[in-house]
N, C-alpha and C positions, 0 to 999 in steps of 0.2 A: 504493500500500500504506500509506503513512504520511500520507495526506491528512487523516484525522481529527485527528491530532496537529499536522500542519502548519497546518491552519486554526485550531486552538486557539492555536498559538504566534503566528502572524502576524496574527490577527484584531485588530480594533479593541478599544477598551476593553470588556473582558468580565471577569466575576469571575475567570476563569482567567488573564487577562493578567498580573496582578501576581504570581501564583504561578509562572507560567512565567518571568517576568523574574527572580525570585529563584533558580529552578532553573538558569537560564542563567548567572547570576552565580556559582553554585557549581561550574560546570564547570571542569576544568583550563584554564588561561589560553589555551593554543594552540587547544584545541577551541572555547572560547568565542569567540575572535577569528575563527577560520575560519567558524564558524556564523553569527555576526553579519554578517560581510562578505558571506556568501552570501545569507542569508535577509532581512536588513534593508537591505543596500546594493545587492543585486542583482549582485554581482561574479561573474564566472566563476571556475572553479577556477584557470585560468591567471593571471587577474588577481590573485587572492588569493595565489597562489604568489609572484608578483612582490612584492606588498606585504609578505608575511611572510618572504620570502627562503627559501622551502622548495619542495620538488618538488610539482607538481600532484597526484601520487598521494598524498602526505602530506596535502595539503589534503583530499582525498577521505576519507582515513582518519580525520582529525579530525572531519569533518562527520558521517560515518557513526557514529562513536563517540558524538558529542554527541546525535544523534538517538536512538540506542539508549538512552542514559541517560535522556533526556527522556521517551521512550516508556514505559520501565519505570516511571518515577515517576508518569506519567499513568495507567498501567494500575493501579498500586497505589492511587492516589487513587480511581479509578472503583470498584475492588473494595471499598475502605473505605466508600464512599458506598452501594454496593449492600448491604453488611452492616448499615448503619444503618437503612435503610428497612424 
């Protein structure tokens, strides 16, 4: 379901890469950390839970919230671009 945004986020150097990097830095700290450990370092929820000293379910909640925020921002960007053309 989120493959479009996931590819945009984790892709190599693209025009969107810097934008997503900035958006990720604006996430609440716990969401940012859980997201980065999951998507960029490839850790499982259990491994992230250990590193962050939180429950695996909380890790999942942080990642879901981060993806929701990033997806909303990406959709707004696409809508603005659509309106410009």
